[in-house]
N, C-alpha and C positions, 0 to 999 in steps of 0.2 A: 504494499499500500504506499503510495506516495503521500508525503506529508506536506500540505500547502504551507509555504513559509509564512504566509500572512497569519496563520493560526498560532505561530510561535512568537511570543513577544519577548523583547529584551528583558523586561522586568521579571518574566517567569524564569528565564535563565539565571538572572542575578539572584533570585530567591532560591533556586535550586543550589547554586554554588554556596550561598550563605548556610543553607541547611547542612550541606556536606561539611563545611568548615566548622560549624558550631555543634553539630551532632544531633540536635533536636529542633523541632519546629518552634518551640517556645523560645530558645535562645536566639535562633535566627530572627524571630519576630522582634525581640528586644533590640538586636543590632540594627535591623533595617527600619525600626520605627513603625512597624505594622502591628496589628493584633494577630494572635495566633490563628484565628479563623481566617484572616486575610491570607496568611501564608498557606494554609491548607487549601484555600480556594485557588490560589495561583498554581500550586503544584498539581491540583486536580485538573486545571485547565491545560497545563503542560502535558499531563498524562493523556488527556483526551486527544490533544493535537498529535502526539507521537504514537498513539494506539497501544499503550501499555503502561504498566507501573514503572516508575523510575526509582521508587523506594520500597523496601520491605519495612513495614511498620510494626515493631514488636509491641507497641503500646506502653503506656506509663512513661516513666522518666528515662527508660533505656534508649540509647542512641539508635537512630534509624540506620538502615543499611542500604547502600546503593545496589540496585539490580544490575544485571548484565546490560539491559537496555539503557538503564540510567548512566552506566559508565560511558556508553557511546554518546549519549546526549550531552553528558558533562564535558567530555573531551572536546567535542565539536563546539559545544556552547561556549566554552571558555575562549576558543579561537574567535567565535563570532563577537563576544563581548570585547575582546582585545581590539578587533578591527573597528568596532563601533566607537571605542574610546579614541582610536587613532583618527577616525572620521571627525569626531567632535573637536579634537585637537587641531586638525587641519583647517576646519571651519574657523576656529578661533584665531589661527595664524593669519587667515585670509583677510580678516577684518582690519583694514588699515586704520590707523589712529588709535584704536583701543586693542589692536591685535598684538601678536607676539612674533618675534623673529629670533631664531637660534643660529648663531654664527660660530663656526670653528675657525681658529686662527693660529698663527705662529708668531714668535716674538717680533720679527721684522715688520709684519703687517700690523701687529698690535701697536707698535711704536709710531709707525709712519703713515698708515692709511686709515686705520680704524678710528682714531680720535675724531677726524673730520667726518667720517661716515656716521658715527654715533651722534655727533653734535648736530648734523644736518637732519638726521631722521627725527631726533627729539624735538628739534625746532619746528619741523613740519607736522609732526604727529606727537604732540606732547604726552598723550596717554599711552603710547606704545610701550611694550615690554621687550627690551633687548637683552638677550642672554648670550654671553660670550663664554667660550671654553677653549683652552689650549689643546692642540692635537699633537700626538706624538708623530715625528716625521717617518718612523718606520711603519709601513703598511697602514696608512690612515684610511678611514672609511667615513663617509658622510653621515651614515646612520640616520637618525631622526632630525638632523640639522637641516635648516633651510639652505644655508650657504656654508662653503668651506674655502678659506684661503689656504693655498699650499704652493710650494715651489717645485713640484714634481708632478708627473702623471699619477693618477690614482685609479685603482680598479673599480669596477662597478658600472651601473647604468647612470652616468652623469654627463651633463653638458658643462662647458666652461667657456670663459672668456679670458684671453691672455691680457694681463695687466701691464707688465713690463719685463724686459730682459735686463737682469742685473749682472754686469761684468765684475770680475775680481781684479783687484789692483795690488801692486807690490808696494808695501810700506817699508822703507829702508832708512838707515842712517844717512845723513848728508854726506855725499861724496862716495857712498858705497858702490854706486853704479853710475855709468855715464849718463848725462842728461838724455831725455827722450825715452821712448818705449823700450822695454826690455824683453828680449826673447826668452820664452819660458825655459828653454834648454840651458840658459845661463844660470839657472837656479840649481842645476845638478850639483850635489855635494855642498850646497850653500847652507850655512847655519840658519835655521828657521824657527821662529816662535809660533806655536800653533795651538788650536783648540785640542782638547782630549779627543779620542777617537769616536766622535759622534757620527751619526748618519751623514751629515753634511760634510764633516771634515774627512771622513773616509772617501766619500765621493770626490772631493777636491784633490786629495792626494793621488787618487787613481787618475784623475784628469791630468795632473802635472806629470805623472809617470808616462802617460800615453804620449806626451809631447817631449819626452826625453829628460825629465827632471825628477830626480829622487833626492830631495834636500835632506840634510841632517836635522832632525827635529831635536833642538837643544833644550826646549822647555815647552811643556803643554800646560795650558791654564785656561780657565773659562773667563769670558768677558772680553769684548773687543777693546775696551779702554785699557784693561790690564795688559793685553798683548801689545798695544801701541806703547804703553809705558816701558815695557821690556825692550822694545825696539829702540826707544829713546835712550834707554840706559846702555845700549850697545851690545846686547847679548846676541842679536841676530836680526834678520828681516822678518817680514810676515806677508802672507797673501790673504787678503780679507775681501769680503763683498764690498763693493764701492759704497753702497748705502749704509754700511756699518760706520762710515766716516761722515755721514750726513750731519751737518751742524757741528762737527768736531773742530777743535783748534789745530788738528794735525796738518791741515792745509796751510796754515800760516806759521807753523813752527819751523824755524830755521835749522833745527837739529834733525829734521826729517825731510825726506823726499818721497813723493808719491808718483809712481810710474804706471803707465798703461802696460799691460802684458800682451805680448804677441805670440801665439793667439791667446786670448783671454778666456779662461773658463767662465761660463755664465750660467746663471740659474734663471728660469722663467717663472715669474709669479703668475699664478692663475687663480681665478675665482670659480668654484664649482657649485652646481646645484643638481638635484636629482632629475634625471630624464623622465619626462612624462608627468611630472607634478606641476599643476597649475601654479605659477608663481603669484603670490599675493602682491598687491600694489606695494606693500612695504618691502618685500624682497626685491621686486623689480627696481624699485627706487634705490635700494642699497647697491645693486649691481651698477646702476648708472653713476651713482656718486663715487663708488670705488674706482671705476674706470676713469672718471674725470680726475680724481685725486692722483691716481697712478700716472696719468699723462703729465700732469703738472710736476710731479715728483721727478719723472724721467727728464723733463725739460730742464729742471733746476740742476740736475746732476750730470748734464752733458759735460764733456771734457773741456772746460773753459776756465780752468784755474790759473792763477798768476804764472808769469813766464818763468820764475825761478823754481817752480815745481818741476818734477821730472816728467816733462811732456814729450 
């Protein structure tokens, strides 16, 4: 017998799940805010819809037991309830102004793009709920997020827009290299200060090796500013993402030179969203703002520093 889906209501499935979790109709009624007779009526309606008992009722205070049919209904019913909650969540996110947007991000985007995105969204939609979360660079997934900033390709059914290509530059002590761009292969066996073996650093060292450079890593430490300080102290040079120096005094420090690399390892910043999901006005606006901010940022950081830098 086919069960018409219209005869099975979400509230009946929620009530059944509550009875299973609490053990008795009475305790389920207390938790749900119903009378016990109302719980009994809903279970009876569910049993009529599926054509059989979903509970064995021993009577009295003893816990009810789920029948074999009930196990099938419960397993599928919980899946239906989960999808219903996801539907309500999606509708909530779609409502611009009073809606919600969940954005995954990484430190570079958090520092340089997201502040403007957040400020503009809140200015245009003061009641919106913006939720940010840091993502791990290894095998990131978009999950339930609306948007995800990342600097690599990610797996899954996603669409993306390219925000900017970020080259890496060589930060060295003054006079350590001739003026002008530096060939990557000249870094072979050169003393280098670097990040610990993070996902990005491992990728960078592979790229340098691919172009004939295997530097001697003399110190590994976290933080771009700390690395630049070590270069300033004379321990070695460093290869850093150009935007890591955005707003830094390294450009005007006579103890340092900053050189273009030829060829330069580059990472591409992208903004992802799930394929097939209707973008809410809030998410669509966030994409537009992020793309505009990235363009402004790329234009500000074109290689136009003073002549005494290592151009």
